[in-house]
N, C-alpha and C positions, 0 to 999 in steps of 0.2 A: 504494500500500500504506500502510495506517495505521501511525503510530508505535506501538511497543509499550510497555506499562507495565512497570516492573520486576517481576520475579517475586515472588510473594507466597504465603504459606501460606493454604490454604483451611481451612474449618472441619474438614475431615477430615484435616488435616495433610498433604495431598498438594501437591507442587509444581505450580503451574499458572501459566501466563502469560496475561495478559489484554491485549487490544488497548485502545488509548485509547478507541475507539468503544464497546467492550463495557463499560468502566468508566464512561463517561459515561452510557450507557443504564441501567446499574445505579443510578447516583445519581438519575437522573430518575424511574425507576420506583419506587425505594424511597421517595423523597419523596412521590410520588403516593399510594403505599400508606398512608403515615402521615396524609396529608391526608384520605383517605377514612375512616380509622379515627376521626379526630377528628370528622368530619362525622356519622358514624353515632352516635357517643357523644352529640354535641350533640342530635341528633334524638331519641335514646332518653330524654334528659332534658327533652324538650319544647321545645328551642330550635330556632332556624333557623341553620344554618351559613352563614357568609359565602361569597361567590363566591371561589374560589381560582384561577381561570383566569388564567394569565400575561397573555394578551392583554387581558383586562378590566383588570388592574392597570396595564398600559402605557397604555391609553386614559385611565384615571383620572388617572394622573400627568401625562400630556401635557395633559389638559384643565385641570389646576390650574396648570400652568406658565405 
């Protein structure tokens, strides 16, 4: 069983408990959402967005190290 996060208020001011797994998934998905928004905006302005895949970043860092 996953550890549970402290209870927190939701946007609707209802008490809700979130598991650590749920909270971590929210962080990851929310971050991905914003990266996609930035990429779309860059394309709309005629630019080319950089690759934002984690695995690509890890390979680049290890290649430089």
